[in-house]
C-alpha positions as CSV (number, residue, x, y, z in Angstrom):
1,M,-26.8,-9.3,-33.6
2,R,-23.3,-9.9,-31.8
3,Q,-22.5,-12.2,-28.7
4,L,-21.0,-10.8,-25.8
5,S,-18.2,-12.4,-22.7
6,L,-19.4,-10.8,-19.9
7,A,-17.5,-10.4,-17.0
8,V,-18.6,-11.5,-13.6
9,V,-17.5,-8.9,-11.1
10,G,-18.0,-9.2,-6.8
11,I,-17.4,-13.2,-6.6
12,D,-15.8,-12.3,-3.4
13,Y,-18.8,-11.0,-1.8
14,P,-20.8,-13.7,0.6
15,N,-24.5,-14.1,-0.3
16,K,-26.8,-13.1,1.9
17,R,-28.3,-17.2,2.0
18,G,-27.0,-20.3,0.5
19,P,-23.6,-21.0,-0.6
20,D,-20.9,-18.0,-1.7
21,R,-20.5,-16.9,-4.8
22,R,-17.2,-18.4,-5.7
23,F,-18.3,-22.3,-4.6
24,E,-21.5,-21.4,-6.7
25,L,-18.9,-20.5,-10.1
26,A,-16.9,-23.3,-8.8
27,M,-20.2,-25.7,-9.1
28,C,-21.3,-23.8,-13.2
29,H,-20.3,-26.0,-16.3
30,E,-19.3,-24.4,-19.5
31,G,-22.7,-23.8,-21.5
32,E,-24.8,-24.0,-18.4
33,A,-27.7,-21.8,-18.4
34,I,-27.2,-18.4,-16.7
35,E,-29.9,-15.8,-15.6
36,L,-29.2,-11.5,-16.1
37,R,-31.5,-9.9,-13.3
38,P,-32.2,-6.2,-13.7
39,E,-31.8,-4.8,-9.9
40,P,-33.6,-0.7,-10.5
41,D,-33.8,-0.7,-6.6
42,N,-30.0,-1.6,-6.2
43,R,-28.4,1.3,-3.3
44,Y,-25.4,1.8,-5.3
45,D,-25.9,1.3,-9.0
46,E,-29.4,1.9,-10.7
47,H,-28.3,-0.2,-13.5
48,A,-27.1,-2.9,-11.6
49,I,-27.5,-6.6,-13.4
50,A,-26.8,-9.5,-10.7
51,V,-26.0,-12.1,-11.9
52,Y,-27.3,-15.9,-11.1
53,S,-27.1,-19.6,-11.9
54,C,-29.4,-22.2,-13.1
55,R,-30.0,-22.8,-9.2
56,G,-30.8,-19.7,-8.1
57,I,-27.6,-18.5,-6.3
58,Q,-26.2,-15.1,-7.4
59,L,-22.7,-15.3,-8.4
60,G,-22.2,-11.3,-8.8
61,Y,-22.8,-8.4,-11.0
62,L,-22.3,-7.1,-14.6
63,P,-20.0,-4.7,-14.4
64,S,-21.0,-1.2,-14.4
65,E,-20.2,0.0,-17.9
66,R,-21.7,-3.8,-19.4
67,A,-24.8,-3.2,-17.1
68,V,-25.5,-0.1,-18.7
69,L,-24.9,-1.5,-22.8
70,I,-27.5,-4.7,-21.9
71,G,-29.9,-2.5,-19.7
72,T,-30.1,-0.3,-22.7
73,Y,-30.4,-3.4,-25.6
74,W,-33.3,-4.6,-22.9
75,R,-34.9,-0.7,-23.1
76,Q,-35.1,-1.4,-26.9
77,G,-36.7,-4.5,-26.8
78,H,-33.8,-7.0,-27.5
79,T,-33.5,-9.9,-25.6
80,T,-30.5,-12.1,-23.8
81,I,-29.6,-15.8,-23.6
82,A,-26.7,-16.2,-21.3
83,I,-24.8,-19.2,-20.2
84,F,-21.6,-19.7,-18.4
85,Q,-18.4,-19.2,-20.2
86,A,-15.9,-20.0,-17.9
87,L,-14.3,-18.9,-13.9
88,G,-11.0,-16.8,-13.7
89,A,-8.9,-16.0,-10.9
90,K,-10.6,-12.8,-10.4
91,V,-13.9,-13.0,-12.3
92,G,-16.3,-15.3,-13.9
93,W,-17.6,-15.0,-17.3
94,V,-20.7,-15.2,-18.6
95,R,-21.8,-15.3,-22.7
96,V,-24.3,-13.3,-23.8
97,A,-26.7,-13.6,-27.3
98,F,-29.1,-11.7,-28.4
99,D,-32.8,-11.6,-29.9
100,G,-33.5,-15.6,-29.3
101,E,-30.1,-16.6,-30.9
102,Q,-28.4,-19.6,-28.6
103,P,-25.0,-18.4,-27.1
104,I,-21.9,-20.5,-28.6
105,L,-18.7,-20.6,-26.4
106,P,-15.8,-19.0,-27.7
107,P,-13.1,-21.5,-28.8
108,V,-10.3,-22.1,-25.6
109,A,-6.9,-20.0,-26.3
110,V,-3.9,-22.4,-25.6
111,D,-1.6,-21.0,-23.6
112,A,2.3,-20.9,-25.0
113,P,5.0,-20.8,-23.6
114,P,6.3,-17.3,-22.7
115,T,8.6,-15.2,-24.8
116,S,10.3,-14.0,-21.6
117,W,11.4,-15.6,-18.7
118,D,9.4,-15.0,-15.2
119,A,8.8,-17.3,-12.5
120,A,6.5,-19.7,-14.6
121,D,9.0,-20.7,-17.0
122,S,9.7,-23.7,-15.0
123,D,7.0,-25.0,-15.4
124,Y,8.0,-25.2,-19.5
125,G,11.3,-26.9,-18.6
126,F,13.6,-23.7,-19.0
127,E,15.6,-22.3,-16.1
128,P,17.3,-18.9,-17.0
129,D,20.8,-20.3,-15.5
130,W,22.6,-23.5,-16.5
131,I,23.7,-25.3,-13.3
132,P,26.0,-28.4,-14.7
133,P,25.6,-31.9,-12.9
134,D,28.3,-32.8,-10.4
135,D,30.4,-35.1,-12.4
């Protein structure tokens, strides 16, 4: 079966106890074990799946449409193993494998220089309006 990279949302919400979610995500290392816990009694989403670090601290939730997919796989008898993949600006990422397979992190994409000018271009040594030096 295939492997999936899944977003972890709600990372800026506080936990009831312990460190906040973003802090705990920052403490996670690539490849570290992650636990997915169904929350069928969640009052906002009956399909909710909470994401926890190996230290038992909640990191957030899987997005609703992905939680339905993972929940369906679980009901069909599939098992999952999840590991921490990365922390983005607005979401965390976990890698999930099925039926006893070990998740494998995908290769990291190398950022290519931008093809059109924007504020980040100065990081690449390009200035849109060349100003000659005073001689």
